[in-house]
N, C-alpha and C positions, 0 to 999 in steps of 0.2 A: 482202340490201343490194343497194343500187342500182350498174348496174354503169357503167365510165363513159360507154360509149356510148348512157346512159338519154335521150333528150330533154328538156328542162326541162319547170317546173312552167309550167301555162296562165296565160296575163293577158299584158298590155300589157307591153313593155320598165319604165317606171318601176313596175311594180307589181311587175315579177319582183324590180328591186332592193332594191324596200321591205322582200319575204317576206324577200331574202337577211341583209338587216340586219336584220330580224326575229332572223330564225333564228339569224344570230349573237351576235344578244345572250342570247337564251336557252342556249345553246350555251356563252355564257361565264359564264355566271350560274349553269348547272348544274356548271362548273369551278372558279368560287370555292367554291361551297358545298358541293363535294366530292361532288357525286351520281354517282358513276360509272354507275349502271345508266343512270339516265336518260341521259346522256351516248353512250352507247354508242348508246339508242333513236334520241337526232336524229342521228346518224350514218349510222345505218343507212336514214335516210329522207334522204341527203341525195345529191344529183347529186359530181360532181370537181369540176365549176366551184363548187358552196355550198361544197364544205368547203374551197378553194381561197381563196374569200372570208373565210369563217372566222377563216382564219389569219393575217391582223395582229393583230387582238384575242386571238387565245391567244398572240403572242409579245410584245403589252404587257404580258398578264397575266403573262407570266413575267418580263419583266424590271421587273415590280415586286414579285415575291414575292423576287427576287436581294438587295432590301436588306433583307429581314429572314426569311433564309433559313430560320433554327429558331423562327420564331412559330406559336403556334399556326392563325392562317389557311394557315401557308403549307404546314403538311404536312395539312391536312385539302385544301388544293386541290393537289397535288404527282399525286399517284394519277390525279388525271380528267383534269388535264391533258395528266402523262404521253403518254396514250392520245391523246385529240383530236390532241395537236401533230402526233403521226405518223401517224392517220389523213387530218387534212390536208393535208397534200404529197405530191408527188407523183415527186420525185426520192428515187434509192438513198440517195447521201449523205448528202442533208438529212435521211430519215429517220432515218440510221443514227446520224446525228450526235443526232442530236433524243434518240434513244430512251438514247445512250452518256453523257449529256451531264454534266457533274462535279454540276450544282446538282440533275438529277434520278435523281442513283444512288441517294439514300438512302431515297425514297420513290417507289417505281415502280406505276406498273399492273401488277397478274397478268398472269403469261405467259398466262391464257387471254383474258383482255381483250383484249392485243393480238395476237394469234392472228385474234380472232376480228372486230378491224376494218380487218386487216389481209390478211384470209386471200382476199379475190376479187380481189387481183391478178392480174396474168399472170407465170406461175412464172419465167419468166427474172427478172423486176424481185426477186420474193422470194428469188429465190436471189443476188443479186446483194447485198439487203440482209444476210444471213446471212452471208457472206463478209464484206460489210465489220467488220460486228460482232465478228467472229470475229475478225479485225484487231487489234481495238482489244488494248492490255495487258490482261495476267488481273487487274490489280486495277480496270478498268473497273465491277466487279460488275454487269458484262449476263448476263443472265438462262441458266442453260442451257435450261432448258426450252422458252425462246423460241428462242434457236437452234437447239434439235433438232426445234420444231414445227415452224417455216421452212424447214428441210431434208427432214421429211416433206413437205408441202404442195407444196413448189418439186420436189422429187424429184430434185433437185443431191446431187455427190459431198460426201459429209461434209466436213466443211473439218477440218484438223488441227493447228491452229494452237495454240499454248499455250493461248488464255485457254478455246479447247472443249474442248482437251483433259484442263484439268484440274477444267473444269465437268465432263466426261464421267465423270474419274473420282471426283469426290463425291458425282456421284446414281448412280452404283452401288454405290459403295464407303460410301457415309455410313448410318451406326447410324440416322439416320430413315426410310432406305427398308424397306419391307415386300414380303413376295413372294419366298422365297425365301432364299438361301444369295449371297454375290458369283458362285458358277459357275453357279447358275440364273441368274442377272440377264446373264452377260456371253451363255447360252447363247440368252437370247430376245433378243437385241442385233442388228438386220442387219447392222448397221457394226462388229461387234466386229472381226474381223480388222483392217480399216483402223485404227482405233483403238489396238488392245494395239502393232498394229507403231510408231504413234506414241509411244508411249508411250517408245520408246527414243531418240527423238532430243528430245523436250520437257525442257526443259533446267530443271532447279528440281522435275522431278516427282519424281524417286527420294528425298528427305527426305517429301513429300504422300507417295507410296505408303506408306513405310515405317510411315509414321505412322496411314495407315488400315489395314492391313495387320495389323500387330501376330505376335503369336505364333500365334498361335487356330488352327484347321482351318479358319475360315470364312475368313483369310487371302488379301490378292492371289497372294500367292505360289504359296500352295500351288492355289487355282484356276487358275492359269495354266497347271502343271504338268501337273494334271489333266485339261483340255481337251486341252493338249496327246497328253497320252498316248490320247487320243480319238478324236483324228484331227481335232477339231473347229479347232486352228490348226494348221500347216504345224510339224514338228518341227527341221527344219534352218531353216528359216527363224527360229523364236523361239531355237534355239540360236547360231545367227549373230548377231541381234540382240544378243544377250545379249552377249558377247564383246566384239563390237565398242563397245558402251557401256561396257565397264569399261576399253577399249584409251585410249578417248577423254577419261576419267580424269575426276576431282574431287572433291569434298570426302567424306569417309571417311562420310557419313551419308546424300550423296546416290548413292555406290554400295556401302552396306551391305543395299541389298533386291538389287538385279541380283546382287551375291552368293547371296544366298540365295536366289533364283529357280534359278541356275545351280548350286547345290546342289538344291535339286528336282529340276531336269531329268534328275537322274540320270545323265551322260552317259556312252557306255559306254566301253572304251576305245578301239575305235577310234575313237568320234568325238574322245576326248583325242589319239591319235594323229598326226592327220590337221591336226592346230592347236597341234603343236608348236612354231611360229615365235608364235603369238599367245602359248604358254604364256610362251616367252622372253621374248617384249617384257614382260608383266605382271609379270614376277620381277625383271627390271630396274629400271621404272619408277612401277609403280604403288602408291598409298599400302600398308601393310604390311598391312592384313589382304589382300587380292587378292594381293598378292606373296605373303604365305604360302600362299595356296589354289596358287597356277600351281606354284610350290614342290614343295610335296608331288604335284602332278599330274606334274612331269617325273621328280621322285621314284621314281614308283612306275613311270612309263617303265622309269626306266636301270636299276632293280633288276630289270625284266623282260626287260631287255637287248630292248628297244625304241628305245631312243636310244643314235643313236651316239657314242663318246666325244667326236670337235672336237665335238660339238653340246652333248654335256653341260659341256665345257668351257668354250664361246662361253657358255653359262649361268653358271656358274662366277664368271669374267671381270668380268658384268655384275653380280650377285649382291654379291659381295665389296668390291665400290666403296659399298655402300649404307652409310648410317650409323645401322641398326639392328641392334645385335649378335644378336638375337634371330636374324633370318635369314642373320646369316653364320654364324655357329655351326652351324645346323640344313646349311647346304651343309656344310662341313667336316664333320659328321656322315656326311652321306651319300657325300659324294666318300671316307670311309674305309673304309664296306657297299662301294660299287662296285670300291676297289681289294683290299679283302680276294675279293672274289666271283669279280673277274677281274685278275691280276695285270695281264694286256699291256694293262691302259688307262694303266700306271704314268707311260710316257714321254708320254703326252699329258696328264693330267691334274695330274701333280702341280706343271708349269710353272704349270698353272690356280689349284692352292691356294698357289703360293708369292706371287702377286699380294695376298695378308695381311698379306704381310709390311711394309707400305705401311699398312697399316691404324692410325688413328687411336687405336684402342685397345691398349695393351701386349697385357691377354691374350686376345685376337685374336690376335694377331701369335704368343704362346706357342702356342695350339693349332695355328696352323698350319704352326707348328717343329717342333710332335713329331709332329702328324699326314705331314710332309714327312720327318724320323727313322724313322719306322715303316717306313714302302715304297721307301726309296732301295735297298736292295740290285735292288729290283724294276726298277729302272728297266736298261734294254739300250744306250741312245745317251750316249757319252759326250758331244755337244753339251750333254744337257740337265741332265747334273750341271754343267756349268759355267751354266748358264743359273740355275740353283739357286743353286748360291755366288755367284752376282752378282744376283741378289737381296736375297739378307741382307744387304746394306749398308744395306737400309732398314731393319732389325730398331734397336732400341730398346740402346743399349751393354749391361746384360745378356743379353741374348739372343743379340746380335751376336756376343759373345765365345765363347759357349755354340756357334756357327755355326759358329766357325772352327774347333773340333776336331770335328763332327758331318758340315758339309757341306766342308769345307777351303774357305772363306770367307776373303775377306784380311781380313787382320787390320787395325786399326784406326789409321790413322798416330799415333803418341803425341806427337806436338806440338800444348803448348796454342795455346787460337785465345780470342779476343777475341767476344765476344757482340756483335754492333750492336742494341740495341734500335733497335724502329721504332713512333714515335707518329707519329701525326697531324700535319697543318699547323695551327701557331697562326690559329682563326680570324681575321679581319682585322674590326674594328667597318666596319660600314655606315650611312654618311653619310644622316641622311635627306634627303630630294629635295627642294627649295624648293614654297612652299606653292603650289595650283594659283591660274596665272594669270588662270585666267576663271571667272563662278559657272557656269556650266555645270558646266565642268570638276570644280567642290566637287559640284556636284547627285550628276553618275556618281558620283563618290568614293563619297559616301554613301549613296547609292543603294546600289552593290556591297557595304558594309560593314554594310547593314542585312538585307540579301538573305543573305549568306553568312559576315560577320565579316570579320577579318584582324588581323595585327597590330599592335603596340606605334608602327612605324611609319606604316603606314596610317591607323592613326586619330588619331593626334599634326596628321600632316601637314591631314585632312580640317576636323579641328579648330582648324588655324591660318588655315583656308584663308576657314571658314564666318567666323571671328572677321573677320578681313580684309577680305573683302566683305559682311561686314553693316555694317562701319565705313567701306567708301568707296562703295558705291551698294545700300543694301536694297535697293530697289523692284528692280532688277534679279536682284536673290539672291532674293528669293521668286517671281519668274517663273521665275527659271531650277529652284528647288525644287518647280515644282507636281506634276509629273509622280511627286516623291518623294513628295509628303505625301498625292496622291491617293488612296496604297495603305494609310496609318499609319489603325490602327484611331482614334484621335482625333480626325483630318478626314471622320469620317463626317456626313452631313448632320445625322441624327438619330441622338443616342449612346443608349446601353442608358437607362434611367430611371434616376435616381440614381446615375450615373457618369459625369459631365461631367469633362473630362481637367482641368481643373483640383485639381476634387475629387481626382482619381483622385491625383494628384500630391501633393497636400497631402496625404494621408493615408498614400500610401507612396513617402516622398521617398527610399527606397533605390533604389541604383541597382544590380540583382544583374549586370548584364552590360554592354557599350557598347553595345547597340541602343535598353537602357534611357534612358543619357544622350543617346543623339542626338535619343532620341527627345522627351526632357525640353528640348533644345536648340531641335529644329525645334516644336516646339509652342509654345516660350516666342516665337522669333520669329513666329511666325503668330499670337501673340495668344490662343493656348489655356489659358496658364497666367497669373494674373491679377498683377502688381503685389508686391502682397500677400503672397500665398503666395510669392513670390520673395524677399521681402527678413524674411521670417519664419523660412524655414528657412537661408538665410545668417547671421540674428542668432543664431538658436536651435540651429544643427545641426540635423545629424538624430539622432533619439533613440541612445546604446548598447547594439548588444545583446549586452553582453557575455561573446560568445564571443573564441576566440582571435584572430578575424583582426578584429576591432571596429575595432585602430587603422587597419589598413592602407585595410580600404574607408573607416571614415570620411573619411579624406585622400583617396580618388579621388573621396567625393562631395563636397565640401566644394568642390571644384576644379572640379567640374560644376556644383554650381547657383550657385556665383559666375560661371562666364562667364555662365552663364544669365540671372543678373540684370545684368549690366553689357550682356549683349545687348539687353535690354529698355531699360536706362536712360541709360546711356551707353558704346556700341562704341568697348575701344579699336582702337586700329589695328594690333597685331599684341600674341599672347600673350608673356610671359617667360619661361614655362617650358618651352617648346617644346624638344626634345631636339633636340643636333647629331648624337646619333648613336644608331641605331636601339635599343640598350639601354637608353636613357632615360638618356645621361649627357650633360652639358651643358658645351661649351668654357668658359672662365671668361671669355676673349674676347668670344665671341659675348653671354655676360651684358650684360658690361661694354660695347656698341657698345649694345643696347636701353635701359640705363639712359641711354645715354648719347641715345639717339631721344627716350624719354619724356620727360625735361629739357628739351629743344628746343621738343618739341610742348607741352608744359604739360600731361602725359597725367597722370590720374591713376593710381597704382599701384596694383593691385587685391592685398590681402594676403595669403592663400592662391595666388594665381598667384606671388608675389615669393617667397614662402616654398617651396613646392616646386621653384622655381629654384635657392635656396638648397643643397636635398638632394641634387638632381641635378648642382649645377656637379662638377668636377674637380678634386679638389687632388691625385692619386698626382705628378703631374706639378710638381715645387717649384720650377722654374726661370720655368713658363708663369705658375702660382699665385703667384709675387712680382711677377712682372709686371704680372698683371691686376690685382693687390693695387692698386698705386700711382695706375695709369689709374683703378680704382676711386674709391679717395680724393680725386681730383684731382676729380670730379668735384663735389665739395663738396655732396653730398647725402643726405639718412638714409640709402636705402637702397644709396648709392654706399660709406657709412663702414661698413656692415652687413657686407657683403661683403668688404671690404679685409680687416676682423677676421677672416672665416671661411676667407678664401684663405690668413691669417698663420696661425693658432693652429693648435695640434694636437689630433688627432680624437681621441676618448678610446671606449675598448670597453668594451659593460657587463659586470659581473661575470655569469657561467653556473655553474648548479647542474646539474647531472646526480640525473632522479627518474627514478624505475624505478615503474612501474604493476603490475596484476595482468595485463596483458598485451604491456606495451610498455614502450622509453625515453623518454624526451624531456627537453628541454633547458627551463630556466627561466632568464631572462634579466631582471638587474638594470636599476637607472636608467641614461640614458645624459644627464647633464645636460645635455650643450650641447644637444640638441632638446627642452628642457624651458624654456628661455630664455623669458621673457614674451616677446620680439621676435616670435616662432613663435604662427599664428594657435592658437586652440584644438584644431581637430581635427587641427593637426600637431603639434601636445605630445603630442599620444597616443601617438606613436609613442618618445617617451625614456620612458616611463612602464617600468612592471615588466612581465614580460611573462610567464605562469607557466601555459602549453599542459598544466601536469599535472593544475591545480587550476578552471583557468576553462572554460565551458560551449563545448564545443566543437561541439555539432551545430545549426545553423545552416544558414539558407540562401543562403552565400556558397560554393557548389556548382561555380557558373559554371567554367571552363577556361577560357573565353576573358577571367574576371576575371581571373585569376589574374595573366597575362602584365601588366598595370597595374601590380598591386601592386611587383614588381619594379622596374619600371622609377622608383618612388616612390623607393627606397635604390639607385641602381644602385652606388654604392659600396663598401654592406653590405649583401652576401646575406646574412650571419648572423643579421640582425634580419627577414630575410624568413623567411627557412629555418626558424629555432625556431617562429614561429609558421603555418608549414605542414607541420611535423615528421608530426603524426598523420594527415594526409591521404595524405602519401607515406605514413606506414607503413600503413593500410589496404592497399594493394600487397602488402605481403608478408602482415601478420596476418589481413586481412577474405577475402584474394583479390579486392579493387577491381582494376578494367581503367581507366587511361587517364591518374591524376592521376600517378602518379609521371614519366610520358613527358614529360608536361607541365610538372613541375615540375623536372626535374632538366636537362633542356634549359638551361632560365632559367638555372638553378643556376652549370651550365659557363662560360657566356658571360659570366656577371658580373664585373667589375673587382674588388670585392675580396678579400681577405681569406676564403681557406675554413675555417672554423673546427669547434666540436664540431660544429655542428647541419648544417650542409651534410655532414659524412661522416657523420651517422647518417642523412640523408636520402640516402644513395648507396648505406649498406649496406643501406636497407631495400629499395632500389631494385634491388641486386644478387638478391635475392633474392624479388622479385616471382612474384607466380602466374603469369602470363601474360607471354610470351613478348618482346612489344612493350616491356613496361615494363623489362624485364631489357634490351634493347638498347637501350635509350634510355639505363639505369645505364652500360652498360659504355660508349656514348659520351664519355658526363661525365664518367666516369672515365679515359678518352683524353685525353679536353682538357684534361681539370686537370692530368695529370699532366705533359701536353704543354707545360701554361704553366707548372710548378713552382710547381704549388699543392696537389697531393697531397699527404697525407701518409701512407704505408701504412702505416707502423705505427700510427697512431690508428686510419684506418681497417678493420686488419685487427683490433684489439684493439677494436671495436666488433662485429665483425663475430664472433669467437667469441665476445663475450658472450650478442647476439641468436641465434646457432645453438644455444648451450648453454641459452637461454631455453625455445627451442620457436620463437621467433618469426621466422627464417629457416630453411628447410627446405635441409638440407646439400648434395641432391641441385639446387634450384635455384639455387643461390650455383656450385656445379661447374658448370652450365651455361654460368651468366653468362661467372664468369674463364673457363673451355674458349673460348668466343669472344672475350674480351680476348686470349687468347695465341695465339689463331689469327693477329690481327692483326700479330702479331712482337714484343706487348709482353713477353716472355715474362720478365723483367727488375720489372716492376713489378704484374706477378700475385708474383712467387714473393715478391717482399716481404710483399705482403700475406699470403697463403699462409703465410709462416714468422709471422705473430703468428696467425693464427685458430687454427694445428693444436695446437701444443701444447696452450689450451686443451681443446680434443676429447677425443685423447689421452691429456689428462691423464684428464679422467673416466671415459676406459674404462678406461685404467689402473685406477681403484677400482672396475671392476664395475659401469660403467652403463651402461642397457637403455636410455635414454630416447630420443628423436629427434634429439638430437645426436648417436649413434653410428649411426642409420641415413642410406647414402648419405656416410659418410668415406672410403668406399674410389674414391666419386668423385673426392672434394677429393682426397684422395694421390695418385690418377691423376693430374689436372693439374699437381699439384706439381711430383711425379716428372718431367715432360713438362719442364717450365718448368728444371727444375735441370738436367736434362740438356742443355738446348738452352743457355742460360745459363754451363754451368761451377761452379755455384756448387758448396761446401762447408762441412762442418762440419757438427757436431752437432744435431740437430733432441730439445728434450725429452721424454721417452716414448715416441719411438719405438722403440727396440730391441725394447720389450717387447712389443712390436705385432710386429713385425717376428718375432721370434723364436716367435711363436707355431705351434702344429701346425695341418697342411691348407693349402689352395687356396684358399681364400674371395678376394675378389677385395679386401676389406681387408686379410688379409695378405700378399698377391702383390705389391700396390701399397706395399704399409712396406715389404717387402722392396725393391723396386725403388727408391723413396725413399734407403732408407737407403745402396743401392751406389752410387746416384749421387752421394750425399755424400759417399763413402769415395773411389770410384776418383779416378786422373787424368785430367781432361779429357781428351776425344779431338777430334780435329781432325774439323769439318766442312765 
């Protein structure tokens, strides 16, 4: 290749310019045709000056190809363009940016070609390029072969960034590699030591390494252990790095491979003893698998007499505070072995064991009490005996009574106590902020909604602002929206063939989320949707989908299409249905004021907008409703009269029918006559028709959680009508182990202002049995909020849960986790009221000899129930409980049944 100092071609200045232009034209032509070999040949014969002169043409080609990124011409030209653009720039930063650009990412030149065209540069410059490339995110798709080749040519230190290390990891461990095992390839790599050390510091590499490693003989962990044993890798460095990585923590998947490597390294007893402090920290705070390993190492040291009793006591104090019962039980077993081997350790170890007296699990408390009782005679210090007696005050009542006899603990005060239920504060309604004052603010809010979504308040505020400014100054609004519109697919200069925006919205009128609705409104404002399309959809409506969500989806879509039609033909000064509160609720006085403003301005009322306003208007405050009804009737308009009749009328609830399918329990709704009145538009009348989730088609495209929040805002005082239609979706969290749906729905159900009926309670029941912890936590929040608002029916919820657990649709262990979380907040009476209805159903099955899933995990539910009964002082019998409590054995089911029986029978103790 020609060097940077080579003289330019002979000829006059004008001739040279002509030659350069001709060469540039040849290069651009070869790039467009995708002839990479010809591009390389042309570059080899150019000076640096000629290359720089070619770059503007290449830049123009790149800009042109961006408008049709996935076309055949673009895919053909990009590899050649990738190589030519890199070779025709002199700045290291510019070349690195070109090589790693997003538009070049999926159609690059081969590493061999790039190394060829860049290979004659100064080594320092090449080192600068490779380190800039290595600093890019790992997802930038920068070729490892390219970076490694630049390192080789420059002779620079190997980068240890995330992108380089992950690329090296795939290169060495990829199944496509040939030439020996992973161990063989590592031996041949001159930078293996530096890059192996970097594995322990690179985030996310653990899960990737585990996937590449597997369990075979050619795995990464086995190879690293073998090289360490050979001396190729320094043993102390490897052990220290592995332990340090485990101490740093992370997800179980991330740490699993490092734990496997630690096993493969096979530490000696001396190496383990020197790291006692590290094992203590891991046993205290690491993920369970790592903590279990650390605990086993410390246990071996303790039993060998190489761990001081005081250090073992420190470890015990930490481990006994963990929630994993397996670790806690193992620690108590270890203490028992050490105390048996060396009785002199009792003064140091028994107070540590007594820390388990405060554990949340009564079985753990009982194990700890047995351990202390068994070795109490070995205590020589009277102060330790007093300490143990004092710690016994943390025991559950039945065990505390036993500790009075065996440890000399203080008897509990026999005075009764009043339980104080702790529930969250009732959430206050959030008032919707006024519409944005300027068109620029409207554009900013719409841009934010399109980029990352938003809640009902943000959407309704932006929608109202868009309508107001379209009425006030359409040209100013369009100017403010230009940066937003420029990024939308329907605003491209050349749309995809056969997919103009009007045709798109005409053939796909469904609005599956808020972004699609905003696209419709913006496209309408910019003339991309024809008036004929708008008129047709408003007149005929969106075709029914026959799915369970149809009525809710069509109501939302009808309003958006009506707003779009008015924006095109007759923008109103504002919308009538914009809610007053974030839940969608509209104050009746606000609606009267808006109708009055419409009357004075002579504004035509939009049917769906007004119908939606009627559905949202608040009616639970009868005083405000009656006063507003008088004002509405005084307007002398048809809409005022309709509002007055609504505010003074009575709301009717639909009939409900519980339906059991093979896999779930659903609720069918009867008609709602007041919503089927001819005064409502056709799309809104769908809400009053019978809803039969048990038989309606349920699979559809309404999967967006972002859209569901708008459905709750359609009927803010009637959550039951929405809950019944979403009950199947919520049930998937428990029945099909789906993630996220329950959390999104239950939060809105808890915030709704209407009565919580059968469908709401079934949604809550399914949420409490959800597979994923975040969904169960959302269900617990909803449970507590409904209880705080006085809208929870514990008996109904408990009966529903009993049936769902009995049918296997809710697993007892998941339910136990949820109610334990609720009781931990202080809502013990609420949880007990629910469990009091659940347990008899399950205990009856158990008494009848059931071996179904409803019997598994019942001990966990009994443990939570016993704890709530003890804390609240609940008394009375529980059907079928004595039969389980009288069984032989010490299983968790039996011990917790006895504990609950005793708690319900004993006199309450002071707390």
